[in-house]
C-alpha positions as CSV (number, residue, x, y, z in Angstrom):
1,M,23.9,54.1,-54.8
2,F,21.7,56.6,-56.6
3,W,17.9,56.5,-56.4
4,A,15.7,58.1,-59.0
5,W,13.1,60.3,-57.4
6,P,10.4,62.1,-59.4
7,Y,12.3,65.4,-58.9
8,G,15.8,64.2,-59.7
9,Y,18.5,61.9,-58.2
10,A,19.3,61.6,-54.5
11,Y,22.2,59.9,-52.8
12,L,21.4,57.3,-50.2
13,P,24.0,56.4,-47.6
14,P,25.1,52.8,-47.2
15,P,23.3,50.6,-44.7
16,Y,24.4,50.8,-41.1
17,Y,26.8,48.0,-40.0
18,Y,26.1,46.3,-36.7
19,G,29.3,44.9,-35.4
20,P,29.7,41.9,-33.1
21,D,28.2,42.0,-29.6
22,Y,31.0,42.8,-27.1
23,G,28.7,43.0,-24.1
24,V,28.8,40.8,-21.1
25,P,31.1,37.8,-21.5
26,K,29.3,34.4,-21.9
27,E,31.6,32.6,-19.5
28,V,33.6,34.0,-16.6
29,M,37.0,32.4,-16.3
30,P,37.9,31.1,-12.8
31,A,40.4,33.1,-10.8
32,I,43.7,31.3,-10.5
33,Y,47.0,31.9,-8.6
34,V,50.4,30.5,-9.7
35,E,53.1,30.1,-7.1
36,K,56.6,28.6,-7.1
37,F,56.7,25.1,-5.8
38,D,59.8,24.1,-3.9
39,G,60.9,20.5,-3.9
40,E,59.6,17.5,-5.8
41,P,55.9,16.7,-6.1
42,T,54.7,13.4,-4.7
43,P,51.3,11.6,-5.2
44,Q,50.2,13.1,-1.9
45,T,50.8,16.7,-3.2
46,T,47.5,18.6,-3.3
47,G,46.5,20.8,-6.2
48,E,47.9,20.9,-9.7
49,V,51.7,21.0,-10.1
50,F,52.9,22.4,-13.5
51,C,56.2,22.3,-15.3
52,P,56.6,25.4,-17.5
53,G,59.8,24.0,-19.1
54,K,58.0,21.0,-20.5
55,Y,54.5,22.5,-20.6
56,A,53.0,19.6,-18.8
57,Y,51.5,18.6,-15.4
58,Y,52.7,16.2,-12.7
59,P,52.4,13.1,-12.9
60,D,52.6,13.2,-16.7
61,V,56.1,14.5,-16.2
62,R,58.3,13.4,-13.4
63,E,61.3,15.8,-13.8
64,C,61.2,19.5,-14.4
65,P,64.5,21.2,-15.3
66,G,63.3,24.8,-14.6
67,G,61.4,24.2,-11.4
68,W,57.7,23.5,-10.6
69,Q,54.7,25.8,-10.3
70,R,51.6,25.1,-8.2
71,I,48.3,26.2,-9.8
72,I,45.7,27.2,-7.2
73,R,42.2,27.8,-8.5
74,E,39.6,29.9,-6.7
75,S,37.5,26.8,-5.9
76,D,40.5,25.0,-4.2
77,G,41.3,25.7,-0.6
78,P,44.7,26.9,0.6
79,A,47.6,24.8,-0.6
80,D,50.2,23.4,1.7
81,S,53.7,23.2,0.3
82,G,55.3,19.8,0.0
């Protein structure tokens, strides 16, 4: 962009671009721990039990061909295997 001054033409730089704010995250994701779950889950099993083969949780899925995983979140206490 050129601007006409009384003493000639001057080049003006483009306006400064302010990018997105990458500061402090708005939400902090909870810390989780994934461990192998041996055996078959039952209704008395504590915590979340996940089947990565079918990408679903127990009790929505009753059989898991590749084995189960237990999801332990930071807010949960220690999990007992079962």
